[in-house]
KEDREN-18152 format. One record per residue (C-alpha): residue number from 1; residue in three letters; x, y, z. Coordinates in nm, 4 decimals, m for minus. Layout:
% KEDREN-18152
- NUM:ALA:X:Y:Z
...
***
This chain:
% KEDREN-18152
- 1:MET:m0.0005:0.0010:m0.0005
- 2:LEU:0.2857:0.2403:0.0891
- 3:THR:0.4591:0.1806:m0.2435
- 4:ASP:0.1324:0.2435:m0.4225
- 5:LEU:0.0829:0.5658:m0.2297
- 6:TYR:0.4244:0.6970:m0.3384
- 7:LYS:0.3316:0.6342:m0.7019
- 8:GLU:m0.0231:0.7627:m0.6676
- 9:ILE:0.0702:1.0912:m0.5092
- 10:GLU:0.3420:1.1666:m0.7607
- 11:LYS:0.1145:1.0715:m1.0524
- 12:HIS:m0.1738:1.2875:m0.9304
- 13:VAL:0.0365:1.5917:m0.8401
- 14:ASN:0.1938:1.5854:m1.1875
- 15:TRP:m0.1451:1.5384:m1.3510
- 16:LEU:m0.3299:1.8155:m1.1721
- 17:SER:m0.0467:2.0690:m1.1856
- 18:SER:m0.0237:2.0133:m1.5625
- 19:ILE:m0.3699:2.1637:m1.6028
- 20:GLY:m0.2914:2.5307:m1.6391
- 21:LEU:0.0789:2.4781:m1.6983
- 22:ASP:0.2206:2.8255:m1.7581
- 23:PRO:0.4866:2.8792:m2.0292
- 24:LYS:0.6429:3.1388:m1.7971
- 25:GLY:0.6804:2.8740:m1.5293
- 26:GLY:0.4615:2.6926:m1.2791
- 27:THR:0.0872:2.6581:m1.2943
- 28:THR:m0.1637:2.9396:m1.3475
- 29:ARG:m0.5231:2.8286:m1.2798
- 30:LEU:m0.7485:3.1185:m1.1892
- 31:LEU:m1.1112:3.1251:m1.0851
- 32:TYR:m1.3448:3.0440:m1.3757
- 33:ASP:m1.0727:3.0470:m1.6430
- 34:LEU:m1.0349:2.7622:m1.8939
- 35:ALA:m0.7730:2.5778:m1.6883
- 36:TRP:m0.9904:2.6035:m1.3799
- 37:ILE:m1.2918:2.4604:m1.5708
- 38:GLU:m1.0808:2.1723:m1.7029
- 39:ALA:m0.9398:2.0948:m1.3610
- 40:GLN:m1.2768:2.0874:m1.1846
- 41:ASN:m1.4411:1.8773:m1.4530
- 42:SER:m1.1458:1.6379:m1.4583
- 43:LEU:m1.1598:1.6026:m1.0777
- 44:LYS:m1.5341:1.5392:m1.1009
- 45:ASN:m1.4714:1.2516:m1.3434
- 46:LYS:m1.1999:1.1097:m1.1153
- 47:PHE:m1.4257:1.1278:m0.8064
- 48:GLU:m1.7012:0.9419:m0.9960
- 49:GLU:m1.4618:0.6766:m1.1269
- 50:THR:m1.3742:0.6000:m0.7640
- 51:GLY:m1.7396:0.5470:m0.6746
- 52:LEU:m1.8026:0.8866:m0.5135
- 53:SER:m2.1180:1.0811:m0.5941
- 54:ALA:m1.9876:1.4100:m0.7370
- 55:SER:m2.1614:1.7430:m0.7821
- 56:PHE:m2.1052:2.1164:m0.8059
- 57:ASP:m2.2790:2.3816:m0.6018
- 58:SER:m2.4016:2.7045:m0.7638
- 59:VAL:m2.0659:2.8853:m0.7569
- 60:GLY:m1.8430:2.5944:m0.8668
- 61:ASN:m1.7328:2.4230:m0.5464
- 62:LEU:m1.6922:2.0516:m0.6320
- 63:PHE:m1.7921:1.7790:m0.3846
- 64:GLY:m1.7276:1.4037:m0.3973
- 65:LYS:m1.9161:1.2004:m0.1354
- 66:LEU:m1.8869:0.8495:0.0004
- 67:GLU:m2.2202:0.7750:0.1663
- 68:GLY:m2.2227:0.6780:0.5354
- 69:SER:m2.4012:0.3632:0.6497
- 70:LYS:m2.5242:0.4556:0.9977
- 71:TYR:m2.5163:0.8370:1.0100
- 72:PRO:m2.5999:0.9569:0.6581
- 73:LYS:m2.6886:1.3039:0.7934
- 74:GLU:m2.3384:1.3536:0.9333
- 75:THR:m2.0477:1.4461:0.7082
- 76:ILE:m1.6734:1.4501:0.7643
- 77:MET:m1.5325:1.6861:0.5034
- 78:THR:m1.1770:1.7250:0.3789
- 79:GLY:m1.0149:1.9076:0.0859
- 80:SER:m0.8761:2.2459:m0.0209
- 81:HIS:m0.8835:2.4990:m0.3066
- 82:VAL:m0.8277:2.4286:m0.6743
- 83:ASP:m0.7160:2.7779:m0.7849
- 84:THR:m0.3548:2.8898:m0.7913
- 85:VAL:m0.1625:3.2160:m0.7834
- 86:VAL:m0.0079:3.3268:m1.1128
- 87:ASN:0.2952:3.1031:m1.1819
- 88:GLY:0.2174:2.9050:m0.8722
- 89:GLY:0.3687:2.5785:m0.7554
- 90:ALA:0.2441:2.2232:m0.7849
- 91:LEU:0.1179:2.1774:m0.4285
- 92:ASP:m0.0531:2.4847:m0.2778
- 93:GLY:m0.4228:2.4027:m0.2535
- 94:GLN:m0.4262:2.1164:m0.4965
- 95:PHE:m0.2217:1.8829:m0.2690
- 96:GLY:m0.5042:1.9087:m0.0171
- 97:ILE:m0.7544:1.7946:m0.2818
- 98:ILE:m0.5376:1.5112:m0.4083
- 99:ALA:m0.4488:1.3922:m0.0581
- 100:SER:m0.8112:1.3980:0.0508
- 101:TYR:m0.9248:1.2117:m0.2609
- 102:LEU:m0.6564:0.9459:m0.2187
- 103:ALA:m0.7299:0.9115:0.1534
- 104:ILE:m1.0991:0.8490:0.0926
- 105:LYS:m1.0212:0.6148:m0.1956
- 106:MET:m0.7886:0.4060:0.0201
- 107:LEU:m1.0245:0.4047:0.3203
- 108:LYS:m1.3036:0.2843:0.0918
- 109:GLU:m1.0871:0.0075:m0.0539
- 110:GLN:m0.9579:m0.1099:0.2870
- 111:TYR:m1.2621:m0.0592:0.5153
- 112:GLY:m1.5600:m0.0167:0.2893
- 113:GLN:m1.8490:0.2117:0.3739
- 114:PRO:m1.7919:0.4523:0.6638
- 115:LEU:m2.0443:0.5166:0.9395
- 116:ARG:m2.0578:0.8865:0.8494
- 117:ASN:m2.0341:1.0447:0.5041
- 118:LEU:m1.6826:1.1160:0.3852
- 119:GLU:m1.6660:1.4091:0.1453
- 120:VAL:m1.3808:1.5626:m0.0510
- 121:VAL:m1.4201:1.9270:m0.1585
- 122:ALA:m1.2296:2.1072:m0.4348
- 123:MET:m1.3134:2.4652:m0.3428
- 124:ALA:m1.3540:2.7119:m0.6264
- 125:GLU:m1.1279:2.9855:m0.5024
- 126:GLU:m0.9107:3.0946:m0.2109
- 127:GLU:m0.6220:3.3002:m0.3455
- 128:GLY:m0.7854:3.6197:m0.4787
- 129:SER:m0.5507:3.6025:m0.7790
- 130:ARG:m0.7939:3.6865:m1.0567
- 131:PHE:m1.0453:3.9118:m0.8893
- 132:PRO:m1.0015:4.1270:m0.5744
- 133:TYR:m1.1813:3.8804:m0.3460
- 134:ALA:m1.0507:3.5838:m0.1480
- 135:PHE:m1.2194:3.2710:m0.0031
- 136:TRP:m1.5028:3.2853:m0.2569
- 137:GLY:m1.5382:2.9048:m0.2416
- 138:SER:m1.5436:2.8461:0.1355
- 139:LYS:m1.7459:3.1610:0.2117
- 140:ASN:m2.0215:3.0459:m0.0248
- 141:ILE:m2.0454:2.7083:0.1477
- 142:PHE:m2.1674:2.8920:0.4586
- 143:GLY:m2.3561:3.1759:0.2918
- 144:LEU:m2.0933:3.4289:0.4040
- 145:ALA:m2.0140:3.5776:0.0617
- 146:ASP:m2.1908:3.8972:m0.0437
- 147:LYS:m2.2399:3.9114:m0.4179
- 148:ASN:m2.2362:4.2902:m0.4059
- 149:ASP:m1.8653:4.2706:m0.3178
- 150:VAL:m1.7895:4.1116:m0.6576
- 151:LEU:m2.0781:4.2275:m0.8748
- 152:TYR:m1.8675:4.4875:m1.0569
- 153:ALA:m1.5264:4.3380:m0.9936
- 154:GLU:m1.3017:4.2983:m1.2983
- 155:ASP:m0.9892:4.1010:m1.3743
- 156:THR:m0.6805:4.2532:m1.5373
- 157:LYS:m0.8396:4.2052:m1.8810
- 158:GLY:m1.1544:4.3934:m1.7850
- 159:ILE:m1.3710:4.0791:m1.7638
- 160:LEU:m1.6461:4.1156:m1.5063
- 161:PHE:m1.6651:3.8579:m1.2273
- 162:LYS:m2.0277:3.7779:m1.3083
- 163:ASP:m1.9545:3.7285:m1.6773
- 164:ALA:m1.6633:3.4943:m1.6058
- 165:MET:m1.8737:3.2953:m1.3630
- 166:ASN:m2.1677:3.2638:m1.6043
- 167:GLN:m1.9395:3.1635:m1.8957
- 168:ALA:m1.7968:2.8867:m1.6745
- 169:GLY:m2.1539:2.7624:m1.6146
- 170:PHE:m2.2123:2.8914:m1.2630
- 171:ASN:m2.4044:3.1677:m1.0895
- 172:PHE:m2.4473:3.3435:m0.7561
- 173:ARG:m2.5697:3.1361:m0.4669
- 174:ASP:m2.9441:3.1609:m0.4024
- 175:GLU:m2.9702:3.3622:m0.0801
- 176:ASN:m3.2711:3.1508:0.0227
- 177:GLU:m3.0704:2.8284:m0.0047
- 178:LYS:m3.0395:2.6538:0.3289
- 179:ILE:m2.6942:2.6390:0.4852
- 180:ARG:m2.5579:2.2869:0.5255
- 181:GLU:m2.5985:2.1464:0.8757
- 182:ASP:m2.4493:1.8003:0.8094
- 183:ILE:m2.0784:1.8956:0.8241
- 184:LYS:m1.9582:1.7681:1.1621
- 185:ALA:m1.5859:1.8199:1.1044
- 186:PHE:m1.3499:1.9643:0.8434
- 187:VAL:m0.9869:1.8603:0.8062
- 188:GLU:m0.7600:2.0441:0.5602
- 189:ILE:m0.4132:1.9163:0.4745
- 190:HIS:m0.1722:2.1672:0.3221
- 191:ILE:0.1927:2.2398:0.2623
- 192:GLU:0.3338:2.4582:0.5381
- 193:GLN:0.4519:2.7403:0.3095
- 194:GLY:0.7173:2.8122:0.5678
- 195:ASN:1.0321:2.6420:0.6993
- 196:VAL:0.9449:2.5499:1.0595
- 197:LEU:0.8926:2.1771:0.9853
- 198:GLU:1.2025:2.1521:0.7690
- 199:LYS:1.4181:2.3345:1.0276
- 200:THR:1.2902:2.1155:1.3139
- 201:GLY:1.3077:1.7912:1.1172
- 202:LYS:0.9381:1.7090:1.1476
- 203:GLN:0.7393:1.5482:0.8655
- 204:VAL:0.3856:1.6377:0.9794
- 205:ALA:0.2222:1.9104:1.1893
- 206:VAL:m0.1166:1.9322:1.3534
- 207:VAL:m0.2262:2.2980:1.3220
- 208:ASN:m0.4002:2.4367:1.6324
- 209:SER:m0.4588:2.7986:1.5192
- 210:ILE:m0.4320:3.0437:1.2285
- 211:VAL:m0.2748:3.3824:1.3003
- 212:GLY:m0.4619:3.7082:1.2976
- 213:GLN:m0.3513:3.9584:1.0344
- 214:LYS:m0.3565:4.3383:1.0236
- 215:ARG:m0.2578:4.5072:0.6994
- 216:TYR:m0.1980:4.8757:0.6443
- 217:ASP:m0.1476:5.1267:0.3653
- 218:ILE:0.0598:5.4170:0.4918
- 219:THR:0.1200:5.7443:0.3060
- 220:LEU:0.3678:6.0120:0.4070
- 221:LYS:0.3631:6.3567:0.2516
- 222:GLY:0.6488:6.6065:0.2857
- 223:GLN:0.8043:6.8325:0.0285
- 224:ALA:0.9833:6.7395:m0.2941
- 225:ASN:1.2897:6.9609:m0.3399
- 226:HIS:1.6279:6.9927:m0.5057
- 227:ALA:1.8743:6.7327:m0.3761
- 228:GLY:2.1706:6.9661:m0.4088
- 229:THR:2.0351:7.2950:m0.2817
- 230:THR:1.8156:7.1875:0.0125
- 231:PRO:2.0192:7.1638:0.3366
- 232:MET:1.9654:6.8546:0.5469
- 233:GLY:1.8078:7.0496:0.8284
- 234:PHE:1.5469:7.2074:0.6024
- 235:ARG:1.4193:6.8879:0.4359
- 236:HIS:1.0801:6.7196:0.4716
- 237:ASP:1.2082:6.3820:0.3462
- 238:THR:0.9409:6.1095:0.3389
- 239:VAL:1.1847:5.8246:0.2720
- 240:TYR:1.3837:5.9234:0.5798
- 241:GLY:1.0595:5.9216:0.7795
- 242:MET:0.9566:5.5833:0.6420
- 243:SER:1.3059:5.4375:0.7152
- 244:LYS:1.2830:5.5444:1.0806
- 245:MET:0.9360:5.3949:1.1127
- 246:ILE:1.0438:5.0645:0.9576
- 247:SER:1.3680:5.0383:1.1513
- 248:GLU:1.2215:5.1217:1.4935
- 249:SER:0.9097:4.9008:1.4499
- 250:ILE:1.1149:4.5996:1.3318
- 251:ASP:1.3451:4.6421:1.6299
- 252:GLN:1.0417:4.6346:1.8619
- 253:ALA:0.8982:4.3337:1.6781
- 254:LYS:1.2240:4.1413:1.7259
- 255:GLU:1.2261:4.2365:2.0938
- 256:LEU:0.8710:4.1060:2.1381
- 257:GLY:0.9695:3.7887:1.9513
- 258:ASP:0.7842:3.4907:1.8064
- 259:PRO:0.5127:3.4332:1.7013
- 260:LEU:0.4812:3.8033:1.6044
- 261:VAL:0.5908:3.8768:1.2473
- 262:LEU:0.6104:4.2196:1.0842
- 263:THR:0.6614:4.2829:0.7117
- 264:PHE:0.6956:4.5934:0.4955
- 265:GLY:0.6403:4.4537:0.1507
- 266:HIS:0.5612:4.7377:m0.0938
- 267:ILE:0.7105:5.0863:m0.1239
- 268:ASP:0.6295:5.3584:m0.3783
- 269:VAL:0.8303:5.6807:m0.3738
- 270:LYS:0.7480:6.0056:m0.5565
- 271:PRO:0.8967:6.1536:m0.7609
- 272:ASN:1.1354:5.8555:m0.7383
- 273:THR:1.4349:6.0188:m0.9038
- 274:VAL:1.7991:6.0459:m0.8046
- 275:ASN:1.8263:6.4222:m0.7580
- 276:VAL:1.4983:6.5118:m0.5811
- 277:VAL:1.4180:6.4881:m0.2105
- 278:PRO:1.1215:6.2461:m0.2022
- 279:GLY:0.8067:6.4419:m0.1207
- 280:GLU:0.5654:6.1490:m0.0944
- 281:THR:0.6111:5.7892:0.0053
- 282:PHE:0.3573:5.5063:0.0168
- 283:PHE:0.4356:5.1801:0.1959
- 284:THR:0.2525:4.8754:0.3333
- 285:MET:0.2738:4.6944:0.6655
- 286:ASP:0.1626:4.3424:0.7435
- 287:CYS:0.1554:4.2238:1.1040
- 288:ARG:0.0519:3.8799:1.2354
- 289:HIS:0.0193:3.7054:1.5707
- 290:THR:m0.1751:3.4122:1.7190
- 291:ASP:m0.3047:3.6296:2.0044
- 292:GLY:m0.5517:3.8953:1.9002
- 293:GLN:m0.4845:4.1124:2.2071
- 294:VAL:m0.1069:4.1127:2.1483
- 295:LEU:m0.1598:4.1867:1.7799
- 296:GLY:m0.3908:4.4769:1.8577
- 297:ASP:m0.1695:4.6218:2.1267
- 298:PHE:0.1454:4.6029:1.9144
- 299:THR:m0.0055:4.7570:1.6040
- 300:LYS:m0.1648:5.0339:1.8150
- 301:GLU:0.1771:5.1160:1.9515
- 302:MET:0.3208:5.1205:1.6029
- 303:GLU:0.0509:5.3597:1.4793
- 304:SER:0.1347:5.5945:1.7688
- 305:LEU:0.5074:5.5619:1.6923
- 306:PHE:0.4583:5.6448:1.3261
- 307:ARG:0.2506:5.9482:1.4029
- 308:LYS:0.5151:6.0759:1.6496
- 309:ILE:0.7915:6.0316:1.3930
- 310:ALA:0.5838:6.2065:1.1293
- 311:LYS:0.5161:6.4960:1.3662
- 312:ASP:0.8820:6.5274:1.4643
- 313:LEU:0.9834:6.5411:1.0970
- 314:GLU:0.6984:6.7739:1.0011
- 315:LEU:0.5391:6.5180:0.7656
- 316:GLU:0.1743:6.4478:0.6983
- 317:ILE:0.0704:6.0850:0.7559
- 318:ASP:m0.2329:5.8779:0.6574
- 319:ILE:m0.2672:5.5296:0.8091
- 320:ASP:m0.5279:5.3003:0.6512
- 321:ASN:m0.5816:4.9720:0.8378
- 322:TRP:m0.7683:4.7953:0.5558
- 323:MET:m0.7428:4.4366:0.6872
- 324:ASP:m0.8152:4.3268:1.0401
- 325:GLU:m0.8536:3.9498:1.0550
- 326:LYS:m0.8744:3.7991:1.4022
- 327:PRO:m0.6750:3.4869:1.4918
- 328:VAL:m0.8752:3.1696:1.4354
- 329:PRO:m0.8314:2.8829:1.6846
- 330:MET:m0.8894:2.5308:1.5577
- 331:SER:m1.1269:2.2919:1.7383
- 332:GLU:m0.9551:2.1476:2.0469
- 333:LYS:m1.1490:1.8238:1.9937
- 334:ILE:m1.0392:1.7783:1.6320
- 335:VAL:m0.6818:1.8810:1.7106
- 336:LYS:m0.6714:1.6126:1.9786
- 337:ILE:m0.8068:1.3514:1.7362
- 338:LEU:m0.5415:1.4428:1.4779
- 339:GLU:m0.2687:1.4285:1.7422
- 340:GLU:m0.3900:1.0866:1.8557
- 341:ALA:m0.3953:0.9629:1.4949
- 342:CYS:m0.0320:1.0773:1.4488
- 343:GLN:0.0724:0.9134:1.7746
- 344:GLU:m0.0995:0.5837:1.6948
- 345:LYS:0.0769:0.5686:1.3584
- 346:SER:0.4121:0.6688:1.5176
- 347:LEU:0.4454:0.9631:1.2843
- 348:ASN:0.7193:1.2227:1.3255
- 349:TYR:0.4901:1.5145:1.4039
- 350:THR:0.4568:1.8349:1.6026
- 351:THR:0.1766:2.0816:1.6873
- 352:MET:0.2055:2.4412:1.5625
- 353:HIS:0.0156:2.7437:1.4370
- 354:SER:m0.0248:2.8576:1.0784
- 355:GLY:0.1310:3.1887:0.9804
- 356:ALA:m0.0686:3.1949:0.6534
- 357:GLY:m0.4365:3.2137:0.5869
- 358:HIS:m0.6301:2.9083:0.4689
- 359:ASP:m0.9872:2.8016:0.3917
- 360:SER:m0.9911:2.6432:0.7388
- 361:GLN:m1.0148:2.9934:0.8925
- 362:ILE:m1.3549:3.0312:0.7176
- 363:PHE:m1.4667:2.6812:0.8240
- 364:ALA:m1.3509:2.6967:1.1872
- 365:PRO:m1.6089:2.9439:1.3215
- 366:GLN:m1.8837:2.7373:1.1553
- 367:VAL:m1.7855:2.3722:1.2132
- 368:PRO:m1.5193:2.1836:1.4172
- 369:THR:m1.1985:2.2231:1.2126
- 370:ALA:m0.8274:2.1463:1.2208
- 371:MET:m0.5407:2.1262:0.9750
- 372:LEU:m0.2414:1.9082:0.8928
- 373:PHE:0.0827:2.0479:0.7461
- 374:VAL:0.3665:1.8820:0.5549
- 375:PRO:0.7038:2.0525:0.5080
- 376:SER:0.7918:2.2954:0.2289
- 377:VAL:1.1428:2.2597:0.0881
- 378:GLY:1.3226:2.5821:0.1735
- 379:GLY:0.9963:2.7259:0.2984
- 380:ILE:0.9172:2.8245:m0.0631
- 381:SER:0.5581:2.8662:m0.1850
- 382:HIS:0.3630:3.0656:m0.4434
- 383:ASN:0.6551:2.9934:m0.6725
- 384:PRO:0.7311:2.7294:m0.9412
- 385:ALA:1.0134:2.6102:m0.7089
- 386:GLU:0.7553:2.5099:m0.4475
- 387:ALA:0.8253:2.1474:m0.3443
- 388:THR:0.7808:1.8857:m0.0733
- 389:LYS:0.9680:1.5519:m0.0567
- 390:THR:0.7420:1.2681:m0.1698
- 391:GLU:0.8104:1.0766:0.1547
- 392:ASP:0.6745:1.3779:0.3482
- 393:LEU:0.3645:1.4007:0.1274
- 394:VAL:0.3095:1.0301:0.2005
- 395:GLU:0.3452:1.0837:0.5779
- 396:GLY:0.0894:1.3650:0.5574
- 397:ILE:m0.1592:1.1419:0.3755
- 398:LYS:m0.1011:0.8675:0.6316
- 399:ALA:m0.1904:1.1179:0.9057
- 400:LEU:m0.5013:1.2219:0.7085
- 401:ILE:m0.6129:0.8635:0.6531
- 402:ALA:m0.5759:0.7819:1.0215
- 403:SER:m0.7605:1.0995:1.1214
- 404:LEU:m1.0494:1.0471:0.8795
- 405:TYR:m1.0813:0.6881:0.9969
- 406:LYS:m1.1250:0.7999:1.3568
- 407:LEU:m1.3776:1.0640:1.2532
- 408:ALA:m1.5835:0.8675:0.9990
- 409:TYR:m1.5481:0.5000:1.0874
- 410:GLU:m1.5438:0.4984:1.4679
- 411:GLU:m1.8501:0.5455:1.6879
***
């Protein structure tokens, strides 16, 4: 069985990542594009060939169900998202679908019909790579998506969200449609997209929480002036102001320590030329922590620090906190079940938090949820170089199989 699993996972990863293969590198499979349509339809065929009943919901989430014998109104769900980033790797999202499909297939072959329904989901979208909206798939499962947020959204080619959706054969969810009440647990397996597992030599992780995130757009306005004739003491230099803000806040973040992370990822300087004092600077800040109180306190301190620096340097400042996602704890009960499964199979595992967002953060407030991670080579993701050793993928699937068995086959 183990040898078969090695071959099966490699075959399926190569197959699914080839749908949307990008000549510029990696895989590009965006919500409702041709590669996305091909992938979802191909997965539907594969689910049906395995004996699962497969169907789409109104927005394009794909489900493959193995009917339960004793509790047909209770469903254990597993899966992930089918879309990619532009020039993405071969594992992000789609590994979770492949692993879930293979786990259910092998459980069916070895143990037959479960007591509760086992259901794999290939969610329509998570990344926000084509349209300015993320978690379209998982939010629609629970009626959390507002169509008004995407009604006039366009992609980079000017195609409207609604038109792309209709051309793919789907439509907005009927607001009167009843929310599913049968999902009793959701387990998502994913690559870590970081280097904690690789650095610690672990092959599997049980994820007990997803970090909260606060993102900011910050604009400083000073005065553009001649670089040669404006004395240092008379300048209103926005790059200098930004550099002080970044340097002092990163120093404080390092002093506070893990699991806080702070990132300044985008900078735009005007007029952005060699011989002019920069009169306007725009930059972004991304801050994450597993504790919402710590995250809020730290970012509030940084906002005050930035305003003080701006005042001292006689700069105008505008701070726009456009994302404020709270940390999402996983279900203690499901986490414990996943840990027990790893222990019983003598897997080389640890328990950790996720520093990235996942569909599980949408599921967790609605149904009992937990995640499994496998290592990412070099911590690389959202990149054609994204990779995980096959033996680690196999260990992850073994953990998933054992977990789903406990959830769906045991009383």
